[in-house]
Phi, psi and omega in degrees: 000138179295129182288326179293317176293324183298329187279349180259005184292148175290150181303329181298338182288347172299335188256359181282130175228158172286137176294125179296333179293320177294327180288324188279340177299346179287344174290338182297337187275347178273116188299331183272358177264124169276104193255117172246040179270312183281161173263066186263130170301154179286115178305331179293354179257357177299131179280078184290319182291315178296325175288326175293320176295319179293325178300318183295315182300309190293320185285326187285319191255338171215045183300319182295328185272327174290333178265004178261169167299156173217192188283149176304313189298339174119170186292114186307323172297321176300310183303318183296314172301327170297323179292313179297320179293321182290331178305324178287356173249016168088008179266102190262101179216177171239179196303325188286346168286354190239132168236130181283143178225164185272078176079159176303334185295316166312315176302318184293315177303317185291322179306313180295323187287323183263345187243336191253117170263160178302140190072004169293148177261132175244136181269115195235153164294152174234095014280168177214181185287127184297324182293332174289319177298318171305311180295308182293322174306319181307325174271013178088010183299146163248159192238130162248153199223146170248128178302149166250150174232208181290354174240026175079209181316132183267101194287338176294346173255009186297311197292324179301320184286336176296348179291351182275353175069056186281151180292322171204169176249132183251130181219146168236100195283331189252110173049061196299141169266115028255340191290335182086356188269162183240141177274125181288164187309316186301318184296311184302323180288320177296322182296316177291317180309299186294321173304317174298315180301314183269355182073025184258115177295166183224129166273111183261109186256120192228052182291340189259351200305333187278341192265072189253121179255345187207161165082173182261151177295139178248142180312134178284160178303327183287337168290311179301312168299324177290329171295316175298320187266002177051051182236016174275008180286134177061019178066018180263077183294118181226034186277196187252017178235133164261129197247125188235146175215177180199163173269348184308325180272340191251332174245283180191143190284331186294343181288338187042066188223109175218187187214153166250134174244131180200174176303157181301311176303326171293312177306322179298329175291310170307317174306314176303311187289322180291338176297328179281351188261298177214021188056317179191162166289157179303113175308318177296319179297323186290324177296315170307311189288317174303321187283327170290317187287332184285155182075022166089005178302319190295322173306311178301316182294317187291329181291320181294315184298318178301314186298317183283320179291317174309314171300322177291326176298314180299322169306310177290330180290319178293325178287322172299314176302321175287327175286327181232060185292330192269106181303335183295347178288333176086022180257133178219165183201157181280162180242087188290139170290346189183191175083207189238345195225159167230164187236119184248147171231136184255174176304156193295327184283356188255121183263117190286343179293313178292319177302325187292324183305312181291318187294321174299332180280338173273001175076033176215140185232150178206179181255116176295152192278344187309301192300347180268003182260105170282340178263015183089153178101194179076012186300330184248036176240163171202155180259139181233119173261133184251000187277333194260359185235146176287166179312306184298329169286333174284324176295315184284321176297310183291323169312305178295331175291317183293322170302326180288320175296313182303321183291317176303314181302316183295317178292321170302326175303320188266008178283000000 
């Protein structure tokens, strides 16, 4: 490494670390590795032909516009389509409440940029999304935590955690990454009540909300908040929740297309921050996303995704039951109602970071759970992705993982 450059890094780079998930994705390039590591949508479901036709239509009819600079806020027809779509889920806003971002990760980075000062405390579930920890850590955030159980954030412990004086609460109510669990309506209402009482705003990250395979839709936090504050009238949202969502799980992650919903004055700050980052998202990509999405295609496509991913979830659950039939082994897992992941917990003495080394020798990969815990812990947990593998890969991969765990169990018995 060049000493000259090393001496000139900004102080914030000392807090920068590589994502374990991005490192583990290198395994996906090895054809003999069955990987449950990445949060990857199934490429067999990507709308390749529809995107091709949309790209050709955009270039043929609006090519000079598509290849030009555009507004920071985003392509107006795309934002209008997003507004119409969200309204069906009770999120009543107008176009001025929506900013297009380069994936949800940029949205998290922009949140850090405009809201986080060095030393600010942020309240997170324990465990929580690793990408959010990575984004907020860059800006010097520190973390207070609330434990999570099979119903998500344990809101009965929220008030104790608020003594840390957090700047905001970050939550993933639907099919949480990494655990796959969903927060029931009662806890969502309690979270909003406490948030309003103490004046602590909320960041609601909802990348998987449309990917529900069983059960009924539950109101987003942004809707409950708007109803409580009576600010849902005329689409003029002025509430205390910033809402994030994305096309990465419903169209394709390669489009890098997501959005932020917030009060207009907050959107203006995000716009200023984004202008200093990339000026705007790709005009062409936004127009292609709109062309693909208009006319009801997204609804039909999401229906297909739900069928396939729901089936793959069931295959993985059945494979786990077969691989770990003996409850005395102490291996348990969540049963997600949607999303891309389930969460497995092993006996307390088993370190899944060490287990991964054995698993790779068996040609199977997963994500060890400890990096998802800003409050510490999780050494005996792991995240398993079921959306990106075919049935036979899921069955074979879980069988390999079962063998790996059993060898550790047998070795532990003789110690």
